[in-house]
C-alpha positions as CSV (number, residue, x, y, z in Angstrom):
1,X,92.3,93.5,103.0
2,X,93.6,96.4,103.5
3,X,97.3,97.2,102.9
4,X,99.0,99.9,105.0
5,X,102.2,101.4,106.8
6,X,102.7,101.6,110.7
7,X,105.7,103.9,111.7
8,X,105.9,103.6,115.7
9,X,108.2,105.1,117.7
10,X,108.8,103.2,121.2
11,X,110.1,105.6,123.7
12,X,111.8,104.1,127.1
13,X,114.3,101.7,127.9
14,X,114.5,99.9,124.5
15,X,117.9,99.9,123.3
16,X,120.6,97.2,124.6
17,X,117.9,95.1,125.9
18,X,116.8,93.1,122.1
19,X,113.9,95.3,121.7
20,X,114.7,95.5,117.6
21,X,115.0,91.6,117.2
22,X,112.3,90.8,119.3
23,X,109.9,93.4,117.0
24,X,111.5,91.5,114.0
25,X,110.5,88.1,115.2
26,X,106.7,89.5,116.0
27,X,106.7,90.9,113.1
28,X,107.7,88.0,111.0
29,X,105.2,85.8,113.0
30,X,102.8,88.3,111.7
31,X,103.9,88.3,108.1
32,X,105.0,91.9,108.1
33,X,107.8,93.6,106.3
34,X,109.8,96.4,107.4
35,X,112.5,97.3,109.8
36,X,113.4,98.4,113.7
37,X,116.2,100.6,114.0
38,X,117.7,102.5,117.0
39,X,117.2,106.1,117.2
40,X,120.1,108.4,118.6
41,X,117.8,110.1,121.1
42,X,117.1,106.4,122.7
43,X,113.7,105.4,121.0
44,X,113.7,102.4,118.5
45,X,111.6,103.1,115.5
46,X,109.6,100.4,114.2
47,X,108.0,100.5,110.6
48,X,105.8,97.5,109.0
49,X,103.9,96.9,106.2
50,X,101.1,94.5,105.7
51,X,97.1,93.9,106.3
52,X,95.7,96.5,108.8
53,X,94.6,94.1,111.3
54,X,98.1,92.6,111.9
55,X,99.7,95.7,111.7
56,X,97.0,96.6,114.8
57,X,98.2,93.7,116.8
58,X,101.7,94.3,116.4
59,X,101.3,97.8,117.7
60,X,99.4,95.9,120.7
61,X,102.3,93.7,121.7
62,X,104.5,96.4,121.4
63,X,104.4,97.7,124.6
64,X,105.4,93.9,126.1
65,X,108.4,94.0,124.4
66,X,112.1,93.5,126.4
67,X,113.1,96.4,128.4
68,X,110.6,98.9,129.5
69,X,108.2,100.6,127.2
70,X,107.4,104.0,128.4
71,X,105.1,105.5,125.4
72,X,104.4,104.4,121.7
73,X,103.7,107.1,118.9
74,X,101.9,105.7,116.0
75,X,101.7,107.1,112.6
76,X,99.7,105.7,109.6
77,X,100.7,105.9,106.0
78,X,99.8,103.9,102.3
79,X,102.6,101.3,101.6
80,X,105.5,101.9,100.1
81,X,106.2,98.4,99.4
82,X,108.4,97.1,101.9
83,X,110.1,93.8,101.7
84,X,111.7,91.4,104.3
85,X,111.9,92.4,108.1
86,X,115.9,94.4,108.4
87,X,117.3,95.7,111.7
88,X,119.5,98.6,112.1
């Protein structure tokens, strides 16, 4: 099972609607570690690490989160050892 790191930049109306907490719950349900944080430009940055299949599923779910998702830009990398899931 290949471990990977996903960085997803979620654009739209995603701040102030509970998107970070929703993403945290989705990631926890998939047993992923990482974080979700609001960016100054209005996007939410979701970082997750774990099995590639679970990350792909999280990526598939992101557009259905609360608010309005206009675009999700993904970047894949090698994991760095995230533990737990934080929100900022």
